[in-house]
DSSP file (Angstrom, degrees, kcal/mol; ACC not computed):
  #  RESIDUE AA STRUCTURE BP1 BP2  ACC     N-H-->O    O-->H-N    N-H-->O    O-->H-N    TCO  KAPPA ALPHA  PHI   PSI    X-CA   Y-CA   Z-CA
    1    1 A X              0   0    0      0, 0.0   112,-0.1     0, 0.0   117,-0.0   0.000 360.0 360.0 360.0 147.1  118.3  122.0  117.5
    2    2 A X        -     0   0    0    109,-0.0   110,-1.8     1,-0.0     2,-0.3  -0.327 360.0-170.8 -64.2 146.7  117.5  118.5  118.5
    3    3 A X  E     -A  111   0A   0    108,-0.2     2,-0.3     2,-0.0   108,-0.2  -0.988  10.6-179.3-146.3 146.9  119.9  115.8  117.4
    4    4 A X  E     -A  110   0A   0    106,-2.9   106,-2.6    -2,-0.3     2,-0.3  -0.992   8.3-157.6-144.8 152.9  120.0  112.0  117.3
    5    5 A X  E     -A  109   0A   0     -2,-0.3     2,-0.4   104,-0.2   104,-0.2  -0.984   3.7-168.9-135.3 147.8  122.3  109.4  116.2
    6    6 A X  E     +A  108   0A   0    102,-2.3   102,-3.0    -2,-0.3     2,-0.3  -0.991   7.2 178.4-134.6 136.5  122.0  105.7  115.3
    7    7 A X  E     +A  107   0A   0     -2,-0.4     2,-0.3   100,-0.2   100,-0.2  -0.992   6.0 164.3-138.5 149.7  124.6  103.0  114.7
    8    8 A X  E     -A  106   0A   0     98,-2.0    98,-3.2    -2,-0.3     2,-0.4  -0.961  15.0-157.9-160.2 148.2  124.6   99.4  113.8
    9    9 A X  E     -A  105   0A   0     -2,-0.3     2,-0.4    96,-0.2    96,-0.2  -0.977   9.3-179.2-129.9 142.4  127.2   97.0  112.6
   10   10 A X  E     -A  104   0A   0     94,-2.7    94,-3.1    -2,-0.4     2,-0.4  -0.997  20.3-136.3-139.5 146.0  126.9   93.7  110.7
   11   11 A X  E     -A  103   0A   0     -2,-0.4     2,-0.3    92,-0.2    92,-0.2  -0.868  24.4-175.5-100.7 135.1  129.4   91.1  109.4
   12   12 A X  E     -A  102   0A   0     90,-2.4    90,-2.3    -2,-0.4    86,-0.1  -0.878  32.4-134.0-122.6 149.1  128.8   89.7  106.0
   13   13 A X  S    S+     0   0    0     -2,-0.3     2,-0.2    88,-0.2    90,-0.1   0.525  75.7 110.8 -81.5  -3.0  130.7   87.0  104.0
   14   14 A X  S    S-     0   0    0     88,-0.2    -2,-0.2   126,-0.1   130,-0.1  -0.460  78.2-105.7 -76.4 143.8  130.7   89.2  101.1
   15   15 A X     >  -     0   0    0     -2,-0.2     4,-2.1     1,-0.1     3,-0.5  -0.216  21.1-118.7 -67.8 157.1  134.0   90.6  100.1
   16   16 A X  H  > S+     0   0    0     85,-0.3     4,-2.4     1,-0.3     5,-0.2   0.829 114.3  54.6 -67.6 -30.3  135.0   94.2  100.8
   17   17 A X  H  > S+     0   0    0      2,-0.2     4,-1.9     1,-0.2    -1,-0.3   0.831 108.2  49.7 -76.3 -27.8  135.4   94.9   97.1
   18   18 A X  H  > S+     0   0    0     -3,-0.5     4,-2.1     2,-0.2    -2,-0.2   0.930 112.9  46.8 -68.0 -44.4  131.8   93.7   96.4
   19   19 A X  H  X S+     0   0    0     -4,-2.1     4,-1.6     1,-0.2    -2,-0.2   0.890 111.2  51.8 -69.9 -36.3  130.3   95.8   99.2
   20   20 A X  H >X S+     0   0    0     -4,-2.4     4,-0.8     1,-0.2     3,-0.7   0.971 109.4  51.2 -60.6 -49.7  132.3   98.8   98.0
   21   21 A X  H >< S+     0   0    0     -4,-1.9     3,-1.0     1,-0.3    -2,-0.2   0.882 106.1  53.8 -55.3 -38.7  131.0   98.3   94.5
   22   22 A X  H >< S+     0   0    0     -4,-2.1     3,-1.6     1,-0.3     6,-0.3   0.830  98.0  64.2 -70.7 -27.8  127.5   98.2   95.8
   23   23 A X  H << S+     0   0    0     -4,-1.6    -1,-0.3    -3,-0.7    -2,-0.2   0.719  99.5  55.2 -64.5 -19.1  127.9  101.5   97.6
   24   24 A X  T << S+     0   0    0     -3,-1.0     2,-0.6    -4,-0.8    -1,-0.3   0.430  89.0  91.9 -88.5  -1.6  128.4  103.1   94.1
   25   25 A X  S X> S-     0   0    0     -3,-1.6     3,-1.8    -4,-0.2     4,-0.7  -0.837  71.8-147.6 -95.3 118.5  125.0  101.7   93.0
   26   26 A X  G >4 S+     0   0    0     -2,-0.6     3,-1.0     1,-0.3     4,-0.4   0.849  96.5  59.2 -51.4 -37.3  122.2  104.2   93.6
   27   27 A X  G >4 S+     0   0    0      1,-0.2     3,-0.9     2,-0.2    -1,-0.3   0.739  92.3  68.7 -67.6 -21.7  119.7  101.6   94.3
   28   28 A X  G X4 S+     0   0    0     -3,-1.8     3,-1.7    -6,-0.3    -1,-0.2   0.857  92.8  61.1 -61.5 -33.4  121.9  100.2   97.3
   29   29 A X  G X< S+     0   0    0     -3,-1.0     3,-1.1    -4,-0.7    -1,-0.3   0.640  85.6  73.2 -77.1  -9.2  121.1  103.4   99.2
   30   30 A X  G <  S+     0   0    0     -3,-0.9    -1,-0.3    -4,-0.4    -2,-0.2   0.644  94.4  54.1 -73.5 -13.5  117.5  102.7   99.1
   31   31 A X  G <  S+     0   0    0     -3,-1.7   108,-0.4    -4,-0.2     2,-0.4   0.427  89.4  96.1 -96.8  -3.4  118.2  100.0  101.7
   32   32 A X  S X  S-     0   0    0     -3,-1.1     3,-2.0    -4,-0.2   104,-0.1  -0.730  91.8 -95.5 -86.5 140.4  120.0  102.5  104.0
   33   33 A X  T 3  S+     0   0    0     -2,-0.4    -1,-0.1     1,-0.2    -2,-0.1  -0.178 109.5  26.2 -52.5 137.7  117.8  103.9  106.8
   34   34 A X  T 3  S+     0   0    0     23,-0.1     2,-0.6    -4,-0.1    -1,-0.2   0.222 103.8  87.3  99.3 -12.4  116.3  107.3  105.8
   35   35 A X    <   +     0   0    0     -3,-2.0    21,-0.2    -6,-0.2    -3,-0.2  -0.946  38.1 162.6-122.9 111.6  116.3  106.8  102.0
   36   36 A X  S    S+     0   0    0     19,-2.5     2,-0.3    -2,-0.6    20,-0.2   0.793  72.9  14.7 -93.6 -31.5  113.3  105.1  100.5
   37   37 A X  E     -B   55   0A   0     18,-1.7    18,-2.4    -8,-0.1     2,-0.4  -0.983  66.3-145.8-146.8 130.9  113.8  106.0   96.9
   38   38 A X  E     +B   54   0A   0     -2,-0.3     2,-0.4    16,-0.2    16,-0.3  -0.829  22.9 179.6 -94.6 131.1  116.8  107.4   95.0
   39   39 A X  E     +B   53   0A   0     14,-3.3    14,-2.5    -2,-0.4    -2,-0.0  -0.981  56.6   7.6-132.2 147.2  116.1  109.8   92.3
   40   40 A X  E    S-     0   0A   0     -2,-0.4    -1,-0.2    12,-0.2     2,-0.1   0.954  75.5-167.8  53.7  55.8  118.4  111.7   89.9
   41   41 A X  E     -     0   0A   0     11,-0.2     2,-0.5    -3,-0.1    11,-0.3  -0.500  14.8-139.8 -76.1 152.6  121.6  110.1   90.9
   42   42 A X  E     +B   51   0A   0      9,-3.2     8,-3.3    -2,-0.1     9,-0.9  -0.964  24.8 177.0-107.2 120.2  124.9  111.6   89.7
   43   43 A X  E     -B   49   0A   0     -2,-0.5     6,-0.2     6,-0.3     2,-0.0  -0.990  20.4-137.6-124.2 134.1  127.5  108.9   88.6
   44   44 A X    >   -     0   0    0      4,-2.5     3,-1.7    -2,-0.4     6,-0.0  -0.183  35.7 -89.1 -86.2-176.1  130.9  110.1   87.1
   45   45 A X  T 3  S+     0   0    0      1,-0.3    -1,-0.1     2,-0.1    -2,-0.0   0.700 127.1  56.3 -71.5 -19.3  132.7  108.6   84.2
   46   46 A X  T 3  S-     0   0    0      2,-0.1    -1,-0.3     0, 0.0     3,-0.1   0.345 120.5-106.2 -87.2   1.3  134.5  106.0   86.5
   47   47 A X  S <  S+     0   0    0     -3,-1.7     2,-0.5     1,-0.3    -2,-0.1   0.594  72.7 143.3  77.0  17.0  131.1  104.7   87.9
   48   48 A X        -     0   0    0      1,-0.0    -4,-2.5   -23,-0.0     2,-0.3  -0.753  53.9-121.7 -90.5 129.9  131.5  106.5   91.3
   49   49 A X  E     +B   43   0A   0     -2,-0.5    -6,-0.3    -6,-0.2     3,-0.1  -0.535  30.7 178.8 -66.6 129.2  128.3  107.8   92.8
   50   50 A X  E     -     0   0A   0     -8,-3.3    19,-0.7     1,-0.4     2,-0.2   0.451  56.8 -38.9-116.2  -5.1  128.7  111.5   93.3
   51   51 A X  E     -BC  42  68A   0     -9,-0.9    -9,-3.2    17,-0.2    -1,-0.4  -0.809  52.0-162.3 159.5 165.5  125.3  112.5   94.8
   52   52 A X  E     - C   0  67A   0     15,-1.6    15,-3.7   -11,-0.3     2,-0.3  -0.974  21.8-121.6-166.6 159.7  121.5  111.9   94.5
   53   53 A X  E     -BC  39  66A   0    -14,-2.5   -14,-3.3    -2,-0.3     2,-0.3  -0.704  38.4-173.8 -97.1 155.0  118.1  113.2   95.4
   54   54 A X  E     -BC  38  65A   0     11,-1.8    11,-2.5    -2,-0.3     2,-0.4  -0.965  24.9-135.6-147.3 164.9  116.0  110.9   97.5
   55   55 A X  E     -BC  37  64A   0    -18,-2.4   -19,-2.5    -2,-0.3   -18,-1.7  -0.969  20.4-170.7-118.8 140.7  112.6  110.6   98.9
   56   56 A X  E     - C   0  63A   0      7,-2.4     7,-3.1    -2,-0.4     2,-0.7  -0.995  10.5-153.5-133.6 128.9  112.2  109.4  102.5
   57   57 A X  E     + C   0  62A   0     -2,-0.4     2,-0.4     5,-0.2     5,-0.2  -0.885  24.1 166.4-108.9 117.4  108.7  108.5  104.0
   58   58 A X  E >   - C   0  61A   0      3,-2.8     3,-1.5    -2,-0.7    66,-0.1  -0.996  68.2  -4.6-135.3 129.9  108.7  109.1  107.8
   59   59 A X  T 3  S-     0   0    0     -2,-0.4    -1,-0.1     1,-0.3     3,-0.1   0.802 129.4 -56.6  58.4  29.2  105.6  109.1  109.7
   60   60 A X  T 3  S+     0   0    0      1,-0.2     2,-0.4     0, 0.0    -1,-0.3   0.518 116.2 108.9  79.4   6.4  103.4  108.7  106.7
   61   61 A X  E <   -C   58   0A   0     -3,-1.5    -3,-2.8     2,-0.0     2,-0.5  -0.949  64.9-131.6-119.3 136.6  104.9  111.9  105.1
   62   62 A X  E     -C   57   0A   0     -2,-0.4     2,-0.4    -5,-0.2    -5,-0.2  -0.753  20.2-167.1 -89.1 125.4  107.3  112.0  102.1
   63   63 A X  E     -C   56   0A   0     -7,-3.1    -7,-2.4    -2,-0.5     2,-0.4  -0.929  10.6-146.0-110.6 132.1  110.4  114.2  102.5
   64   64 A X  E     +C   55   0A   0     -2,-0.4    21,-0.5    -9,-0.2     2,-0.3  -0.872  31.4 167.9-101.4 139.5  112.5  115.1   99.4
   65   65 A X  E     -CD  54  84A   0    -11,-2.5   -11,-1.8    -2,-0.4     2,-0.4  -0.783  31.7-129.0-138.2 178.3  116.1  115.4  100.0
   66   66 A X  E     -CD  53  83A   0     17,-2.0    17,-1.3   -13,-0.3     2,-0.5  -0.999  10.6-156.5-139.8 135.7  119.6  115.7   98.6
   67   67 A X  E     -CD  52  82A   0    -15,-3.7   -15,-1.6    -2,-0.4     2,-0.4  -0.954  16.4-177.8-112.5 126.8  122.7  113.6   99.5
   68   68 A X  E     -CD  51  81A   0     13,-2.9    13,-3.3    -2,-0.5   -17,-0.2  -0.968  39.2 -83.9-123.4 146.7  126.1  115.3   98.8
   69   69 A X  E     + D   0  80A   0    -19,-0.7    11,-0.2    -2,-0.4     3,-0.1  -0.100  44.4 167.6 -51.4 132.6  129.5  113.7   99.3
   70   70 A X  E     -     0   0A   0      9,-2.1     2,-0.2     1,-0.4    10,-0.2   0.502  67.0 -21.2-118.9 -14.2  130.9  114.0  102.8
   71   71 A X  E     - D   0  79A   0      8,-1.0     8,-2.7     6,-0.0    -1,-0.4  -0.789  51.7-169.7 168.5 144.6  133.8  111.6  102.6
   72   72 A X  E     + D   0  78A   0     -2,-0.2     2,-0.4     6,-0.2     6,-0.2  -0.919   7.3 172.9-153.1 126.1  135.1  108.7  100.6
   73   73 A X  E >>  - D   0  77A   0      4,-2.8     3,-2.8    -2,-0.3     4,-2.2  -0.966  48.0-101.0-128.9 114.8  138.0  106.4  101.3
   74   74 A X  T 34 S-     0   0    0     -2,-0.4     4,-0.1     1,-0.3    -2,-0.0  -0.040  97.7 -14.0 -45.3 122.1  138.3  103.5   98.9
   75   75 A X  T 34 S+     0   0    0      1,-0.1    -1,-0.3   -59,-0.1     3,-0.1   0.666 133.3  69.2  55.2  20.0  137.0  100.3  100.4
   76   76 A X  T <4 S-     0   0    0     -3,-2.8    19,-3.2     1,-0.3     2,-0.3   0.643 102.5  -1.2-124.6 -42.3  137.0  102.0  103.9
   77   77 A X  E  <  -DE  73  94A   0     -4,-2.2    -4,-2.8    17,-0.2     2,-0.3  -0.985  41.4-177.4-159.3 138.5  134.4  104.6  104.1
   78   78 A X  E     -DE  72  93A   0     15,-2.1    15,-3.3    -2,-0.3     2,-0.3  -0.978  17.9-179.0-138.0 133.8  131.6  106.4  102.2
   79   79 A X  E     -DE  71  92A   0     -8,-2.7    -9,-2.1    -2,-0.3    -8,-1.0  -0.934   9.8-164.0-129.7 149.8  129.7  109.3  103.8
   80   80 A X  E     -DE  69  91A   0     11,-2.7    11,-2.1    -2,-0.3     2,-0.5  -0.999  17.4-137.9-133.8 133.4  126.9  111.5  102.5
   81   81 A X  E     -DE  68  90A   0    -13,-3.3   -13,-2.9    -2,-0.4     2,-0.3  -0.776  32.2-160.9 -81.8 132.2  125.5  114.9  104.0
   82   82 A X  E     +DE  67  89A   0      7,-3.1     7,-2.4    -2,-0.5     2,-0.3  -0.913  13.8 177.9-118.0 151.5  121.8  114.6  103.7
   83   83 A X  E     +DE  66  88A   0    -17,-1.3   -17,-2.0    -2,-0.3     2,-0.2  -0.965  10.3 163.9-154.3 131.5  119.2  117.4  103.8
   84   84 A X  E     -D   65   0A   0      3,-3.1   -19,-0.2    -2,-0.3   -21,-0.0  -0.704  57.7 -88.7-126.7-176.0  115.5  117.8  103.6
   85   85 A X  S    S+     0   0    0    -21,-0.5    32,-0.2    -2,-0.2    31,-0.1   0.826 126.6  27.3 -65.7 -30.4  113.2  120.7  104.5
   86   86 A X  S    S+     0   0    0      1,-0.1    27,-2.8    30,-0.1     2,-0.3   0.686 123.3  33.6-110.1 -21.4  112.9  119.4  108.1
   87   87 A X  E     - F   0 112A   0     25,-0.3    -3,-3.1    23,-0.0     2,-0.3  -0.925  50.7-177.9-133.3 154.0  116.1  117.3  108.8
   88   88 A X  E     +EF  83 111A   0     23,-2.0    23,-2.2    -2,-0.3     2,-0.3  -0.962  25.2 119.7-143.4 164.4  119.7  117.3  108.0
   89   89 A X  E     -EF  82 110A   0     -7,-2.4    -7,-3.1    -2,-0.3     2,-0.4  -0.978  49.7 -87.3 173.2-162.1  122.4  115.0  108.9
   90   90 A X  E     -EF  81 109A   0     19,-2.0    19,-2.4    -2,-0.3     2,-0.5  -0.993  18.3-156.8-143.6 133.9  125.1  112.6  107.7
   91   91 A X  E     -EF  80 108A   0    -11,-2.1   -11,-2.7    -2,-0.4     2,-0.4  -0.945  16.9-173.4-109.2 129.6  125.0  108.9  106.8
   92   92 A X  E     -EF  79 107A   0     15,-2.6    15,-2.2    -2,-0.5     2,-0.6  -0.984  12.2-166.0-124.1 125.4  128.4  107.0  107.0
   93   93 A X  E     -EF  78 106A   0    -15,-3.3   -15,-2.1    -2,-0.4     2,-0.3  -0.947  12.6-169.0-113.5 120.7  129.1  103.5  105.9
   94   94 A X  E     -EF  77 105A   0     11,-2.8    11,-2.2    -2,-0.6     2,-0.4  -0.806   4.3-156.1-105.7 142.2  132.4  102.1  107.2
   95   95 A X  E     + F   0 104A   0    -19,-3.2     2,-0.4    -2,-0.3     9,-0.2  -0.954  11.8 178.6-120.6 138.5  133.9   98.9  106.0
   96   96 A X  E     - F   0 103A   0      7,-2.0     7,-3.1    -2,-0.4     2,-0.1  -0.994  28.4-124.0-131.3 131.1  136.5   96.6  107.8
   97   97 A X  E     - F   0 102A   0     -2,-0.4     2,-0.3     5,-0.2     5,-0.3  -0.436  27.5-168.6 -68.2 144.6  137.8   93.4  106.4
   98   98 A X  E >   - F   0 101A   0      3,-2.4     3,-0.8   -86,-0.1    -1,-0.0  -0.758  42.0 -95.3-120.0 175.0  137.4   90.2  108.5
   99   99 A X  T 3  S+     0   0    0     -2,-0.3    -2,-0.0     1,-0.2     3,-0.0   0.777 124.2  25.0 -63.9 -27.3  139.0   86.9  108.1
  100  100 A X  T 3  S-     0   0    0    -88,-0.1     2,-0.3   -86,-0.0    -1,-0.2   0.110 131.8 -40.3-126.7  24.8  135.8   85.6  106.2
  101  101 A X  E <  S- F   0  98A   0     -3,-0.8    -3,-2.4     2,-0.0     2,-0.4  -0.933  81.9 -40.9 162.7-132.6  134.2   88.8  104.7
  102  102 A X  E     -AF  12  97A   0    -90,-2.3   -90,-2.4    -2,-0.3     2,-0.6  -0.997  30.5-139.9-139.6 136.4  133.5   92.3  105.7
  103  103 A X  E     -AF  11  96A   0     -7,-3.1    -7,-2.0    -2,-0.4     2,-0.5  -0.892  25.3-158.6 -96.6 120.0  132.2   94.2  108.8
  104  104 A X  E     -AF  10  95A   0    -94,-3.1   -94,-2.7    -2,-0.6     2,-0.5  -0.933   8.4-171.7-105.7 118.8  129.7   96.9  107.7
  105  105 A X  E     -AF   9  94A   0    -11,-2.2   -11,-2.8    -2,-0.5     2,-0.5  -0.956   1.6-167.6-113.1 121.1  129.2   99.8  110.1
  106  106 A X  E     -AF   8  93A   0    -98,-3.2   -98,-2.0    -2,-0.5     2,-0.4  -0.968   4.5-176.1-115.5 133.5  126.4  102.4  109.5
  107  107 A X  E     -AF   7  92A   0    -15,-2.2   -15,-2.6    -2,-0.5     2,-0.5  -0.995   0.9-175.5-122.6 123.1  126.2  105.6  111.4
  108  108 A X  E     -AF   6  91A   0   -102,-3.0  -102,-2.3    -2,-0.4     2,-0.5  -0.976   0.8-177.2-126.8 116.7  123.3  108.0  110.8
  109  109 A X  E     +AF   5  90A   0    -19,-2.4   -19,-2.0    -2,-0.5     2,-0.3  -0.971  10.5 174.1-111.9 130.0  123.2  111.4  112.6
  110  110 A X  E     -AF   4  89A   0   -106,-2.6  -106,-2.9    -2,-0.5     2,-0.3  -0.953   9.0-176.6-137.3 154.2  120.1  113.6  112.0
  111  111 A X  E     -AF   3  88A   0    -23,-2.2   -23,-2.0    -2,-0.3  -108,-0.2  -0.985  32.9 -99.3-150.2 150.6  118.9  116.9  113.5
  112  112 A X  E     - F   0  87A   0   -110,-1.8     2,-0.4    -2,-0.3   -25,-0.3  -0.376  30.4-148.1 -74.9 151.9  115.9  119.0  113.1
  113  113 A X     >  -     0   0    0    -27,-2.8     4,-1.3    -2,-0.1     5,-0.2  -0.970  55.0 -20.7-119.6 126.5  115.9  122.0  110.7
  114  114 A X  H  > S-     0   0    0     -2,-0.4     4,-1.9     3,-0.2     5,-0.2  -0.072  98.7 -53.4  73.0-176.8  113.8  125.1  111.3
  115  115 A X  H  > S+     0   0    0      2,-0.2     4,-2.8     1,-0.2     5,-0.2   0.967 138.0  42.9 -65.4 -53.6  110.7  125.5  113.6
  116  116 A X  H  > S+     0   0    0      1,-0.2     4,-2.6     2,-0.2    -1,-0.2   0.892 112.7  52.1 -70.2 -34.5  108.7  122.6  111.9
  117  117 A X  H  X S+     0   0    0     -4,-1.3     4,-0.6   -32,-0.2    -1,-0.2   0.925 114.4  44.2 -59.7 -42.0  111.7  120.3  111.8
  118  118 A X  H  < S+     0   0    0     -4,-1.9     4,-0.5    -5,-0.2     3,-0.4   0.896 113.2  51.3 -72.5 -37.8  112.3  120.9  115.6
  119  119 A X  H  < S+     0   0    0     -4,-2.8     3,-0.3     1,-0.2    -2,-0.2   0.908 121.7  30.8 -67.6 -43.3  108.6  120.6  116.4
  120  120 A X  H >X S+     0   0    0     -4,-2.6     4,-2.4    -5,-0.2     3,-0.6   0.380  89.2 103.7 -94.4   4.7  108.3  117.3  114.6
  121  121 A X  H 3X S+     0   0    0     -4,-0.6     4,-3.4    -3,-0.4     5,-0.4   0.909  75.8  56.5 -58.7 -45.1  111.8  116.0  115.2
  122  122 A X  H 3> S+     0   0    0     -4,-0.5     4,-1.8    -3,-0.3    -1,-0.2   0.906 110.5  44.2 -50.0 -41.6  110.7  113.6  118.0
  123  123 A X  H <> S+     0   0    0     -3,-0.6     4,-2.6     2,-0.2    -1,-0.2   0.933 116.2  47.9 -70.7 -44.6  108.2  111.8  115.7
  124  124 A X  H  X S+     0   0    0     -4,-2.4     4,-2.6     1,-0.2    -2,-0.2   0.948 112.7  46.5 -65.6 -48.6  110.7  111.8  112.8
  125  125 A X  H  X S+     0   0    0     -4,-3.4     4,-2.9     1,-0.2    -1,-0.2   0.848 110.8  53.2 -59.8 -34.8  113.6  110.4  114.9
  126  126 A X  H  X S+     0   0    0     -4,-1.8     4,-2.3    -5,-0.4    -1,-0.2   0.911 110.0  48.8 -68.8 -40.5  111.4  107.8  116.4
  127  127 A X  H  X S+     0   0    0     -4,-2.6     4,-1.1     2,-0.2    -2,-0.2   0.950 114.1  45.1 -58.0 -50.3  110.4  106.6  113.0
  128  128 A X  H >X S+     0   0    0     -4,-2.6     3,-0.7     1,-0.2     4,-0.7   0.943 114.9  47.1 -56.2 -51.9  113.9  106.5  111.8
  129  129 A X  H >X S+     0   0    0     -4,-2.9     3,-0.7     1,-0.2     4,-0.5   0.840 103.8  62.1 -59.4 -38.3  115.1  104.8  114.9
  130  130 A X  H 3< S+     0   0    0     -4,-2.3    -1,-0.2     1,-0.2     4,-0.2   0.794 115.9  30.3 -59.4 -31.2  112.4  102.2  114.9
  131  131 A X  H <X S+     0   0    0     -4,-1.1     4,-2.1    -3,-0.7    -1,-0.2   0.387  93.8  96.3-109.9   6.3  113.5  100.8  111.5
  132  132 A X  H <X S+     0   0    0     -3,-0.7     4,-2.1    -4,-0.7     5,-0.2   0.956  83.8  43.2 -61.7 -59.8  117.2  101.5  111.6
  133  133 A X  H  X S+     0   0    0     -4,-0.5     4,-2.4     1,-0.2     5,-0.2   0.910 116.2  49.2 -55.1 -47.8  118.6   98.1  112.7
  134  134 A X  H  > S+     0   0    0      1,-0.2     4,-2.9    -4,-0.2    -1,-0.2   0.886 109.1  52.6 -62.3 -39.8  116.3   96.2  110.5
  135  135 A X  H  X S+     0   0    0     -4,-2.1     4,-2.0     2,-0.2    -1,-0.2   0.872 109.7  48.2 -67.7 -33.6  117.2   98.3  107.5
  136  136 A X  H  X S+     0   0    0     -4,-2.1     4,-2.2     2,-0.2    -2,-0.2   0.919 112.7  48.2 -64.5 -46.5  121.0   97.8  108.0
  137  137 A X  H  X S+     0   0    0     -4,-2.4     4,-2.6    -5,-0.2     5,-0.2   0.915 112.3  49.6 -67.3 -41.8  120.5   94.1  108.4
  138  138 A X  H  X S+     0   0    0     -4,-2.9     4,-2.5    -5,-0.2    -1,-0.2   0.900 109.0  53.0 -61.2 -40.1  118.3   94.1  105.2
  139  139 A X  H  X S+     0   0    0     -4,-2.0     4,-1.3  -108,-0.4    -2,-0.2   0.903 112.5  43.1 -63.9 -42.2  121.0   96.0  103.3
  140  140 A X  H  X S+     0   0    0     -4,-2.2     4,-2.4     2,-0.2    -1,-0.2   0.875 112.1  54.0 -72.0 -35.6  123.8   93.5  104.3
  141  141 A X  H  X S+     0   0    0     -4,-2.6     4,-2.4     1,-0.2    -2,-0.2   0.904 105.3  53.9 -63.1 -36.2  121.5   90.6  103.5
  142  142 A X  H  X S+     0   0    0     -4,-2.5     4,-2.1    -5,-0.2    -1,-0.2   0.888 106.8  51.5 -62.5 -34.2  120.9   92.0  100.1
  143  143 A X  H  X S+     0   0    0     -4,-1.3     4,-2.6     2,-0.2    -2,-0.2   0.924 108.3  51.4 -64.6 -42.8  124.7   92.1   99.6
  144  144 A X  H  X S+     0   0    0     -4,-2.4     4,-2.2     1,-0.2    -2,-0.2   0.903 110.5  49.1 -58.3 -39.1  125.0   88.4  100.6
  145  145 A X  H  X S+     0   0    0     -4,-2.4     4,-2.0     2,-0.2    -2,-0.2   0.886 111.2  49.9 -63.7 -39.8  122.2   87.6   98.0
  146  146 A X  H  X S+     0   0    0     -4,-2.1     4,-2.4     2,-0.2    -2,-0.2   0.933 111.9  48.8 -63.0 -48.1  124.1   89.7   95.3
  147  147 A X  H  X S+     0   0    0     -4,-2.6     4,-1.0     1,-0.2    -2,-0.2   0.908 112.5  45.7 -66.9 -42.6  127.3   87.8   96.1
  148  148 A X  H  X S+     0   0    0     -4,-2.2     4,-0.7     1,-0.2     3,-0.2   0.860 112.1  52.7 -73.6 -31.3  125.7   84.3   96.0
  149  149 A X  H  < S+     0   0    0     -4,-2.0     3,-0.5     1,-0.2    -1,-0.2   0.883 110.1  49.3 -66.0 -38.7  123.9   85.2   92.7
  150  150 A X  H  < S+     0   0    0     -4,-2.4    -1,-0.2     1,-0.2    -2,-0.2   0.682 110.1  50.3 -74.4 -15.8  127.1   86.3   91.1
  151  151 A X  H  <        0   0    0     -4,-1.0    -1,-0.2    -3,-0.2    -2,-0.2   0.575 360.0 360.0 -92.3 -15.5  128.9   83.2   92.1
  152  152 A X     <        0   0    0     -4,-0.7    -1,-0.2    -3,-0.5    -2,-0.1   0.471 360.0 360.0 -82.1 360.0  126.3   80.8   90.8
């Protein structure tokens, strides 16, 4: 099956604990490439996000999918296995403290599923790749805005 990966890293002045907290907010994942709308999130009694369904609009078509936990290390890494009818993959957000904030690294790996997924995968991958860097930048900029709003 065809496969593609996308990576981008951004440094923010936002503290690692604030970034980590945002990753447990379902709405935050709407800023991550490949997820346009989170629906039916599952959050445990401790406030940890445990999974969600999502909509992803790629090439003018809406795909329904599911994100299930793939890895979680407190304030270091959160990863989700993602699956729709045409693609599957994994999105991983890694965090590293810096002297003045946090380095946020996003890695997205996707591959086609089935005949239709393979057939349309070049279009899907191109659409995802075309907006990936901007989406990661917007996600981190949103964290910066949340941090400045909470400190005002």
